[in-house]
VEXDREN-988499 format. One line per field, with one value per residue: x, z, y of N, C-alpha, C in turn; residue in one letter; residue number from 0. Coordinates in steps of 0.001 Angstrom, whole numbers, plus 500000, padded with zeros to 6 digits. Example, Ala and Ser with C-alpha at 12.3 -4.5 7.8 and 13.67 -1.06 7.14 Angstrom:
residues 2
n_xx (513190:512850) $
n_zz (507800:507080) $
n_yy (494310:497750) $
ca_xx (512300:513670) $
ca_zz (507800:507140) $
ca_yy (495500:498940) $
c_xx (513200:512900) $
c_zz (507800:507870) $
c_yy (496700:500030) $
residuo (A:S) $
num (0:1) $
//
This chain:
residues 333
n_xx (468527:465761:463045:460093:458518:456907:457052:457139:457202:458856:457876:455504:454073:454313:452956:450266:449535:449680:452038:455083:457079:459457:461300:461107:461922:464618:465478:465358:466907:465977:464520:462676:460427:460016:457267:455209:453012:449544:450070:452268:454377:456358:456978:456946:458712:460980:461519:462077:464579:465869:466071:467351:469813:470707:470905:472692:474895:475574:475050:473257:469980:469511:471554:471364:470920:470005:467774:466955:464996:464964:462916:460261:457906:456609:454242:452518:451436:451755:453107:455905:457714:460096:459840:458317:459621:461925:460600:459381:461687:462700:464670:467342:465194:465872:466177:467415:465463:464084:462405:463374:463356:464469:463827:465223:467677:467165:467603:470645:471344:470794:472616:474713:474258:473910:476487:478097:477084:478082:480895:481255:480915:478443:476715:476739:475750:474072:470962:470510:468247:467053:463908:461291:458098:457591:455884:453960:452124:449401:450349:452140:455568:457313:456215:457351:459520:459653:459349:459599:461465:463879:466591:468962:471797:473889:475712:478875:481594:484908:486438:484922:484027:482763:483208:482795:483185:484708:483938:485525:485428:483146:480948:478710:476467:474289:471379:468844:466888:464216:463119:461396:458931:456153:453603:451763:449306:448614:448232:450196:453653:455210:457099:459988:459984:462399:464209:464957:467207:469992:470276:469287:469899:472606:474140:474483:475614:477636:479213:479674:480927:483268:484277:484713:486925:488829:489009:490083:492114:491965:492096:489533:490309:491268:489471:487474:485027:481930:479021:476034:473349:470148:468063:467225:468674:469883:471022:472946:474777:475865:476970:479156:480551:481145:483154:485134:484628:484959:482967:483385:483864:481390:479765:478666:477101:475334:471966:469474:468398:466915:465271:464171:463801:464172:463782:464553:466081:467541:470339:471552:470732:472106:474607:474847:474854:477156:478735:478366:480209:482547:486263:488691:490147:489617:488273:485419:483178:480286:477478:474914:471886:469336:466410:465275:467699:470131:473157:474868:477875:480144:483277:484677:486185:487067:487230:487298:486914:483935:480470:478208:474648:471894:470374:467460:464804:462377:459629:459680:457143:455941:453724:450555:449566:446953:446855:448747:447654:445335:446504:447960:445597:444286:446029:446001:443744) $
n_zz (452267:453837:456158:457853:458497:460704:464310:467701:470847:473454:475940:475689:474399:476715:478737:477451:477867:480397:481900:483348:481577:481607:483110:481371:479029:479621:480571:478119:476399:474233:472891:471308:468243:465071:463003:460762:458229:457053:454309:454015:453161:453107:450724:449593:451042:450793:447911:448090:449205:447484:445249:446013:446764:444168:442711:444256:443886:441300:439143:436343:436275:434765:434737:436631:437601:439503:442435:445709:448190:451694:454398:457109:456766:454196:451720:450309:450557:448804:446211:444877:446750:445805:442865:442486:443327:441503:439076:439660:440210:437516:436654:434598:433403:432600:435423:438391:441161:444179:447047:450365:453391:456935:459827:461390:459892:457295:455367:455285:454400:451839:451046:451014:449199:446669:446831:446092:443565:442232:442659:441219:438627:437353:437822:437202:438642:441750:443622:447480:449889:453050:454682:456568:458202:461238:463153:466138:468966:470291:473431:473770:475087:472551:471396:472262:470478:468161:465074:461710:458394:455953:454095:451712:449526:447035:445176:443415:441092:442692:441365:440200:439478:441405:443882:447266:449355:450761:450865:452684:454261:454930:457149:458426:460992:462377:464228:465225:466939:468909:469459:468475:466792:464188:463265:460237:458898:461343:463057:464790:465983:467842:471350:472715:475554:478082:476673:474597:474847:476463:475196:472627:471231:472449:472809:469649:468691:469859:469474:466903:466199:467735:466131:463561:464283:465086:462696:460718:462104:463607:466225:468654:469094:466594:464717:463306:463134:464251:463985:465205:465482:466483:468589:470680:472901:474730:474348:472128:473640:475697:474483:473308:475461:476668:474709:474925:473418:472365:472773:471049:468623:468690:468375:465567:464078:465824:465930:467183:469640:468464:466138:466773:466494:463363:462439:459618:458230:460236:461101:458696:458343:460344:459427:456916:457887:458841:456777:455736:457118:457763:457189:454506:454217:456686:458911:459157:461438:460759:462157:461819:463169:463406:464619:465424:464722:463785:462705:460335:459488:458621:457667:456650:454732:454011:450589:450331:451299:453351:451888:452155:452458:450487:452604:454697:454209:454929:457638:460732:462593:465701:466999:469234:471777:471083:468153:467030:467714:466344:463743:463786:464022:461644:459902:460532:459565) $
n_yy (614169:614182:615370:615535:618927:619232:618755:617331:618387:616189:616526:617893:615815:613841:615407:615327:612512:612457:612214:612458:615023:616282:614231:612204:612998:613410:610922:609280:610926:612380:615466:616252:615409:614122:614361:613066:614537:614380:613646:612628:610160:607020:606978:609550:610644:609357:609963:612713:612900:610919:612754:614966:613855:612987:615652:616698:615225:615745:614334:612869:612047:609637:608142:606829:603508:601670:601332:600979:600553:600945:600098:599998:600572:600450:602129:600244:596783:595016:596395:598029:600619:601277:601288:603448:605663:605540:605711:608662:609940:609679:607918:605800:603754:600779:599340:598457:597419:597154:596664:596778:594897:594865:595732:598674:598297:598355:600386:600389:598068:598212:599982:598310:596470:598131:598959:596646:596296:598223:597946:595498:596522:596093:598167:601734:603848:603929:604148:603914:604121:604829:605227:606103:606213:606013:603594:603714:602217:603936:605475:603631:603285:603467:605658:608017:608416:607459:608344:610091:610205:610378:609388:609443:607866:608358:606128:605289:604953:605082:606932:608975:612293:614080:612621:611768:610278:607070:603748:601468:599171:596596:594824:592398:591318:589014:587485:585392:587387:587861:590778:592598:593306:592942:591280:589773:591873:593479:596376:598075:597410:595078:594672:593734:594887:595430:593490:594566:595916:595025:592168:592717:595468:596411:593774:593115:595522:595950:593562:593803:596191:595510:593568:594535:596701:595062:593397:595296:596514:598910:601306:602511:605407:606284:606807:609280:610054:608783:606909:605720:603339:605032:604524:606105:608595:607419:604729:604781:606418:605090:602884:604620:605408:603045:602088:604062:606055:609765:612944:614673:612871:611704:613774:614900:613371:612608:612745:612315:613668:615778:615070:612557:608792:607581:605186:603290:605305:606386:605809:606445:609179:610022:609846:611415:613845:613806:613635:615999:617803:616625:616299:615912:612650:612035:609161:607280:605487:603550:602157:600432:599372:596656:595570:592052:589865:592463:594014:596275:597333:599628:600823:603933:606244:609931:611375:613770:617321:617724:618147:620771:620341:621998:624662:624155:625734:625656:626499:625347:623456:623211:620772:620679:618728:617915:618438:616682:614156:614023:613983:611713:609896:610546:609264:606811:606103) $
ca_xx (467923:464495:462382:458763:458914:456075:457711:456226:458113:458364:457122:454052:453315:453984:451741:449050:449523:449608:453161:456422:457749:460977:461774:460851:462818:465933:465915:465538:467854:465336:463667:461246:460580:459462:455807:454452:451750:448702:450207:453631:454742:457696:457378:457477:460082:462244:461551:462598:465846:466690:466386:468330:471277:471253:471194:474065:476201:475836:474491:472004:469060:469381:472839:471358:470397:469592:467305:466978:464609:464485:461593:459181:456606:456110:452883:451647:452098:452060:453325:457172:457954:461236:459688:457683:460701:462484:459733:459447:463318:463179:466122:467404:464238:466452:466994:467055:464649:463540:462212:464059:462974:465023:463468:465862:468844:466994:468406:472228:471261:470533:473738:475494:473748:474561:478207:478690:476922:479113:482180:481106:480683:477148:475910:477548:475383:472793:470738:470163:467502:466253:462657:460159:457075:457828:454935:453987:451005:449383:450359:453316:456838:457836:455543:457979:460743:459001:459440:459721:462454:464549:468230:469662:473126:474236:476718:479206:482869:485498:487071:484065:484683:482540:483415:483092:483626:484828:483946:486731:485245:481736:480532:477262:476404:472951:471132:467578:466853:462864:463468:460821:458192:454764:452977:450990:447824:448769:448545:451193:454506:455226:458378:459762:460605:464037:464736:465497:468261:470925:469910:469124:470638:473497:474773:474705:476177:478831:480026:479972:482272:484613:484471:485153:487922:489525:489536:490422:493039:492016:491637:488668:490886:491843:488031:487216:483741:481228:477458:475571:471813:469825:466800:466795:469984:470717:471605:474174:476078:476348:478059:480084:481305:481950:484460:485745:484625:484752:481927:483769:483641:480070:478674:478212:476067:474004:470909:468253:467640:465799:464198:463823:464215:463387:463952:465570:466698:468135:471917:471920:471061:473726:475851:474777:475179:478734:479416:478490:481261:483965:487224:489401:491399:489028:487729:483945:482630:478984:477159:473037:471087:467747:465709:465071:467930:471236:473884:475957:479091:480983:484341:484699:487208:486669:488060:487157:485988:482468:479666:476772:473411:471282:469427:465939:464195:460778:459356:459423:455658:455418:452017:450114:449284:445827:446843:449634:446859:444527:447487:448214:444307:443873:447009:445510:442409) $
ca_zz (453490:454230:457359:457960:459474:462058:465708:468979:472120:474309:477303:475404:474311:477874:479396:476937:478203:481908:482512:483510:480554:481569:483306:480306:478096:480468:480403:476967:475656:473026:473150:470129:467208:463635:462925:459252:457918:456721:453232:454018:453622:452951:449075:449283:451997:450065:446650:448192:449611:446257:444498:446714:446793:442522:442589:444974:443449:439758:438198:435663:436732:433512:434962:437918:437048:440616:443466:446598:449306:452838:455346:457783:456585:452914:451827:450244:451000:447603:445432:445290:446898:444996:441327:442051:443398:440337:438091:439913:439608:436003:436426:433730:433337:432792:436264:439308:441988:445037:448564:451381:455383:458156:460648:461238:458987:455877:454542:455426:453553:450607:451041:450920:447583:445598:446601:445733:442343:441854:442552:440258:437345:437190:437323:437237:439816:442576:444954:448534:450680:454091:454824:457286:458959:462467:463888:467832:469532:471339:474886:473967:475097:471703:471026:472467:469636:466763:463971:460458:457735:454661:453821:450496:449277:445741:445188:442457:441242:443568:440184:440087:439842:442823:444881:448725:450555:449853:451630:452704:454812:455286:457701:459004:461917:462225:465093:465540:468455:468610:470275:468163:465677:463689:462292:459121:459489:462692:462558:465339:466090:469639:471356:474048:476597:478204:476065:473380:475324:476091:474091:471457:470612:473185:472118:468168:468235:470667:468664:465514:466551:467938:464923:462480:464679:464833:461250:460161:463086:463862:467697:468497:468664:465492:464456:463592:463620:464644:463967:465697:465298:467619:468972:471550:473171:475891:473801:471685:474624:476443:473511:473053:476827:476528:473524:475109:472361:473026:472648:469363:467653:468184:467890:464166:463726:467161:465749:467656:470162:467998:465366:467059:465485:462075:461961:458456:457983:461502:460993:457411:458440:461140:458379:456023:458825:459164:455706:455186:457849:457781:456161:453812:455077:457962:459347:459700:461455:461013:462620:462199:464134:463056:465528:464702:464718:463172:462527:459280:459838:457467:457849:455332:454499:453423:449717:450062:452352:453312:450940:452828:451457:450497:453582:454530:454399:455693:459021:461636:463229:466717:467196:470371:471651:470331:466873:466927:468082:465188:462743:463871:463768:460199:459342:460893:458767) $
ca_yy (613709:614746:615110:616414:620047:619047:618329:617717:617883:615202:617376:618155:614365:613374:615980:614820:611121:612520:611782:613668:615248:616537:612987:611133:613504:612977:609393:608804:611828:613088:616396:616231:614220:614584:614016:613099:614969:613183:613269:612466:608847:606730:607032:610841:611406:608463:610739:614120:612398:610778:614043:615863:613050:613033:616924:617210:614294:616367:613335:612676:610871:608848:607510:605881:602152:601042:601946:600293:601431:599968:600727:598879:601329:600694:602465:599152:595624:594563:597304:598445:601669:601495:601259:604752:606428:605472:606578:609880:610571:609783:607343:604766:602726:599783:599874:597228:598072:596345:597080:595919:594871:594577:596614:599715:598493:597871:601404:600268:596838:598816:600542:597026:595866:598959:599060:595594:596148:599288:597361:594765:597179:595617:599472:603078:604812:603507:604918:603607:605084:604356:606038:605342:606819:604864:603200:603228:602086:605112:605149:602679:603855:603981:606735:608896:608577:606896:609536:610133:610874:609763:609751:608432:607869:608097:605321:605321:604585:606240:608034:610009:613776:614638:611445:612299:609132:605759:602557:600626:597825:596482:593850:592477:590427:588561:586389:585424:587758:588266:592006:593710:592629:593307:590463:590685:592534:594143:597852:598376:596757:594674:594624:592501:595656:595421:592586:595204:596568:594016:590942:592943:596400:596243:592659:593242:596866:595662:592594:594215:597331:594997:592586:595643:597181:594205:592883:596677:596736:600211:601598:603506:606643:606469:607076:610831:610298:607259:606992:604619:603562:605962:604379:606925:608949:606741:603440:605001:606830:603818:602206:605223:605243:601729:601858:604983:607670:611035:613533:615177:611592:611495:614778:615584:612345:612172:613685:611828:614495:616740:614381:611192:607627:607460:603799:602787:606256:606784:605868:607026:610593:610694:609715:612543:615123:613863:613731:617553:618422:616032:616702:615040:611613:611425:608282:607136:604357:603596:600719:600494:598102:596444:594284:590839:591300:592582:595139:596396:598347:600335:601771:604717:607381:611001:611520:615239:617720:617347:619320:620986:620433:623088:624865:623626:626757:625537:626816:623991:623757:622308:620473:620497:617023:617458:618417:615648:612842:614317:613622:610172:609342:610625:608372:605547:605991) $
c_xx (466492:463513:461329:459427:457984:457005:456459:456993:457743:457689:455852:453177:453504:452863:450494:448821:449690:450970:454042:457087:459094:461675:462058:462071:464501:466478:466057:466620:467049:464417:462475:461774:459859:458187:455305:453269:450957:449072:451462:453798:455825:458112:457583:458464:461183:462467:462406:464303:466438:466913:467458:469943:471752:471672:472492:475241:476579:476003:473243:471185:469032:470807:472492:470542:470150:468635:466585:466356:464152:463614:460930:458194:456398:454459:452070:452353:452214:452040:454773:457271:459114:461058:458993:458642:461321:461957:459476:460240:463593:464498:465922:465915:464472:467065:466338:466711:464134:463533:462722:463289:463895:464911:464482:466983:468497:467730:470054:472438:471212:471625:474884:475285:474286:475993:478723:478370:477910:480435:482412:481121:479573:476288:477082:477275:473941:472769:470085:469604:466946:465148:461678:459436:456864:456323:455012:452673:450740:449138:451616:454708:457726:457326:456503:459240:460506:458746:459332:461112:463082:465754:468672:471092:473229:475489:477619:480686:483588:486384:486052:484223:484115:482513:483617:483683:483699:484407:484899:486235:483557:481573:479043:477129:474825:472761:469278:467098:465339:462586:462178:460131:456794:454430:452019:449823:447712:449165:450118:452116:454433:456716:458496:460384:462080:464612:465252:466789:469389:471201:469906:470182:472261:474476:475353:475412:477811:479956:480529:480742:483273:485052:485439:486523:489013:490029:490212:491916:493404:491575:490440:489178:491405:490465:487759:485813:482858:479528:476905:473907:471352:468475:466081:468345:470660:471577:472924:475337:476500:477200:479314:480988:482123:483300:485524:486138:484365:483490:482254:483460:482187:479407:477911:477109:475099:472840:469645:467632:466701:464909:463717:464031:463329:463886:465054:466088:467737:469635:472178:471803:471651:474853:475683:474848:476714:479402:479193:479772:482470:484849:487984:490287:490590:488154:486532:483712:481182:478330:475328:472616:469428:467219:465404:466124:469588:471910:474566:476675:479629:481907:484427:486090:486770:487736:488102:486687:484448:481826:478472:475716:472798:470306:467958:465453:462478:460718:458997:458430:455886:454199:451931:449986:447939:445852:447829:448261:445922:445307:447702:446858:444306:444752:446810:444314:441216) $
c_zz (453432:455402:457409:458779:460481:463195:466689:470167:472819:475551:476992:475261:475788:478643:478897:477249:479744:482689:482405:482323:480665:482108:482443:479345:478469:480265:479235:476033:474326:473700:472427:469216:466108:463672:461252:459502:457500:455030:452744:454406:453245:451492:449360:449918:451171:448745:446968:448474:448418:445529:444939:446347:445142:442282:443228:444520:441830:438763:437713:435949:435995:433714:435847:437406:438603:441819:444367:447847:450562:453763:455953:457676:455239:452869:451406:450693:449887:446331:445821:445334:445864:443610:441478:442402:442215:439286:438378:439542:438269:435869:435152:433914:433129:434271:437425:440565:442946:446624:449528:452645:456029:459349:460467:460540:457704:454780:454333:454655:452018:450058:450453:449641:446272:445511:445884:444084:441644:441433:441668:439069:436771:436781:437461:438685:440272:443468:445898:449588:451493:454451:455549:457878:460137:462924:465476:467997:470545:472646:475020:474038:473829:470922:471007:471497:468269:465856:462300:459598:456551:454309:452617:450277:448170:445591:443897:442132:441758:442762:440212:440478:441223:443958:446302:449588:450046:451339:451628:453268:455034:455964:458141:460022:462514:463445:464921:466802:468093:469498:470047:466876:465359:462708:461537:459692:460674:462331:463403:465757:467747:470130:472615:475610:476601:477433:474876:473529:475177:475368:472801:470854:471228:472719:470844:467937:468865:470053:467421:465483:466875:466888:463738:462864:464734:463541:460616:460840:463460:465618:467472:468439:467771:464148:464596:463789:463485:464705:464211:465535:466599:468086:470234:471904:474049:475355:473502:472581:475421:475857:473480:474245:476982:475805:473820:473946:472889:472296:471110:468288:467523:467818:466735:463775:464695:466699:466581:468538:469623:466679:465628:466361:464549:461436:460694:458110:459181:461480:459653:457340:459388:460126:457387:456800:458971:457824:455090:456011:457764:456525:455586:454545:456437:457820:459769:460108:461517:461132:462715:462912:463650:463941:465024:464609:464276:462821:461137:459891:458507:458020:456743:455590:453536:452237:449762:451380:452172:452473:451656:451719:451541:451758:453585:454939:454940:457079:459786:462502:464344:467295:468960:470403:470971:468790:466338:467240:466605:463847:462630:463683:462279:459521:459356:460003:459864) $
c_yy (614739:614341:615873:617717:619980:618440:618049:617280:616801:615475:617298:616776:613876:614178:615436:613548:610973:611951:612850:613757:615257:615008:612256:611450:613292:611694:608894:609460:612591:614139:616805:615373:614830:613903:613971:613651:614083:612619:612684:610716:608541:606724:608699:611456:610655:609551:611881:613763:612106:611712:614950:615214:613188:614525:617248:616636:615100:615373:613164:611820:609744:607703:606542:604677:601416:601618:600893:600954:600645:600850:599677:599576:601609:600884:601114:597543:594744:595835:598045:599771:602110:601972:602738:605747:606491:606139:607948:610432:610327:609346:606097:603970:601201:599765:598926:598062:597096:597152:596183:596128:594342:595643:597751:599358:598341:599307:601011:599001:597254:599278:599522:596413:596779:599080:598062:595580:597035:598898:596438:594877:596697:597305:600720:603424:604019:604123:603733:604380:604226:605546:605303:606576:605804:604609:603199:603121:603172:604522:604136:603605:604179:605210:607790:609323:608238:608157:609402:610809:610031:610190:608852:608808:607396:607543:604886:605029:605506:607236:608951:611276:614348:613610:612063:611321:608025:604738:601446:599078:597752:595027:593592:591122:589933:587477:586720:585993:588410:589824:592830:593141:593306:592171:590657:590899:593210:595601:598375:597343:596247:594700:594135:593672:595746:594401:592976:595558:595530:593122:591691:593933:596413:595438:592638:594295:596631:594782:593155:595465:596599:594164:593521:596284:595970:593217:594227:596860:598305:600155:602592:604956:606916:607094:608559:610700:608948:607658:605855:604600:604335:605517:605443:607813:608258:605658:603900:605590:605924:603082:603138:605175:604039:601307:603198:606090:608963:611979:614238:614202:611496:612528:614975:614242:611597:613270:613343:612723:615412:616125:613050:609946:607298:606260:603460:603865:606743:606958:606629:608547:610959:610506:610990:613801:614953:614215:615176:618368:617688:616674:615740:614027:611281:610172:608146:605982:604270:602487:601291:599342:598048:595456:593158:589972:591290:593699:594893:597744:598743:601293:602575:606009:608809:611403:613165:615914:617921:618503:619519:621010:621627:623400:624465:625214:626892:625695:625426:624368:622783:622333:620338:618910:616544:617642:617322:614359:612950:613704:612016:609513:609011:609712:607201:605120:605603) $
residuo (M:H:V:P:R:N:R:I:R:V:A:D:L:A:E:G:R:G:E:D:G:A:A:I:S:R:S:I:G:V:E:E:K:T:V:P:D:V:G:E:D:T:F:T:L:A:Y:E:A:G:K:Q:A:I:E:T:A:G:V:K:P:S:Q:V:S:A:V:F:V:G:S:E:S:H:P:Y:A:V:K:P:T:S:S:M:V:A:A:A:L:E:V:D:P:F:C:H:C:A:D:L:E:F:A:C:K:A:G:T:A:G:V:Q:I:V:D:A:M:V:R:C:K:Q:I:R:F:G:L:A:I:G:S:D:T:A:Q:S:R:P:G:D:A:L:E:Y:T:A:A:A:G:A:A:A:L:L:L:G:P:E:Q:T:K:N:A:L:C:R:I:D:Q:T:I:S:F:T:T:D:T:P:D:F:W:R:A:D:G:E:R:Y:P:S:H:G:G:R:F:T:G:E:P:G:Y:F:H:H:V:R:T:T:M:Q:S:V:L:E:T:T:K:I:T:P:G:E:L:D:H:V:V:L:H:M:P:N:G:K:F:P:S:S:I:A:K:E:F:G:L:T:K:E:Q:M:E:L:G:F:I:V:P:H:I:G:N:T:Y:S:A:C:S:L:L:G:L:V:H:V:L:Q:N:A:R:K:D:E:R:I:L:L:V:S:Y:G:S:G:A:G:C:D:A:F:L:C:T:M:L:S:D:G:V:P:L:P:P:D:T:R:E:T:V:H:L:T:Y:S:Q:Y:R:Q:R:M:E:A:R:A:G) $
num (0:1:2:3:4:5:6:7:8:9:10:11:12:13:14:15:16:17:18:19:20:21:22:23:24:25:26:27:28:29:30:31:32:33:34:35:36:37:38:39:40:41:42:43:44:45:46:47:48:49:50:51:52:53:54:55:56:57:58:59:60:61:62:63:64:65:66:67:68:69:70:71:72:73:74:75:76:77:78:79:80:81:82:83:84:85:86:87:88:89:90:91:92:93:94:95:96:97:98:99:100:101:102:103:104:105:106:107:108:109:110:111:112:113:114:115:116:117:118:119:120:121:122:123:124:125:126:127:128:129:130:131:132:133:134:135:136:137:138:139:140:141:142:143:144:145:146:147:148:149:150:151:152:153:154:155:156:157:158:159:160:161:162:163:164:165:166:167:168:169:170:171:172:173:174:175:176:177:178:179:180:181:182:183:184:185:186:187:188:189:190:191:192:193:194:195:196:197:198:199:200:201:202:203:204:205:206:207:208:209:210:211:212:213:214:215:216:217:218:219:220:221:222:223:224:225:226:227:228:229:230:231:232:233:234:235:236:237:238:239:240:241:242:243:244:245:246:247:248:249:250:251:252:253:254:255:256:257:258:259:260:261:262:263:264:265:266:267:268:269:270:271:272:273:274:275:276:277:278:279:280:281:282:283:284:285:286:287:288:289:290:291:292:293:294:295:296:297:298:299:300:301:302:303:304:305:306:307:308:309:310:311:312:313:314:315:316:317:318:319:320:321:322:323:324:325:326:327:328:329:330:331:332) $
//
């Protein structure tokens, strides 16, 4: 995983916009968000996350023969992020590469693809990466949460020496629900306001969770950890309450209050936090959500105790509103 060291507090952002920061922070359940620097784009974030995943797994880059990068902020309209990441990581040049787009669930779509390729023995190891530098129109409500970050999962055979977690079941649920979109050539996305709530996020996440629980014959109480897509702090908390999930089941993967919504990386970053701390045989449910709209769900079982990632020794920098606006303008060109 990799997130920018720059942050801006929601209260400072709101004050710069002439709004009540304390009230907004309480309302959305987010205290601060990550801010990409001028040189940080989806590729650089994806590279750092992918490098860390390979090193943590103890696998040689030459053994990796698939790289899928999910994002809605690829640096180029025509030039794959995945090929750049594969080259920078020096993986097997006979490598399956593709960029994926499905709003905030493009990263988990990559997990499904790589998992299927491993299971059918087409590849031995592959990388699935969710990476985004989320866009938001200045002054839009999205600006309070739109953040940046990347998470990478290295998938391979269950029998691998350092295998950490097994995917037991995965399902997807998809409809044509236009709650969020960005037309070709437009700089910033548009959204349907409250339409992004019940018809979008809540309907799809609720339906997907009910389906995976019924299919696997597992009750919510039998889950040790649950990770949901986190567009803010309020939405996943509402779903957790609806399904009777406890604070303990949610807390390890609930990372949005301090980094914001990292779009395609969001649910995968939550999963990475869980994988560092979960114990052998514990069950994890991950449900991503992407506007447009759809969900991917994964029921997983830990094969060993969690493995902590190397500590991030970088100093966190909290930007003023003026510094934040300067960076956003510089990135916009």
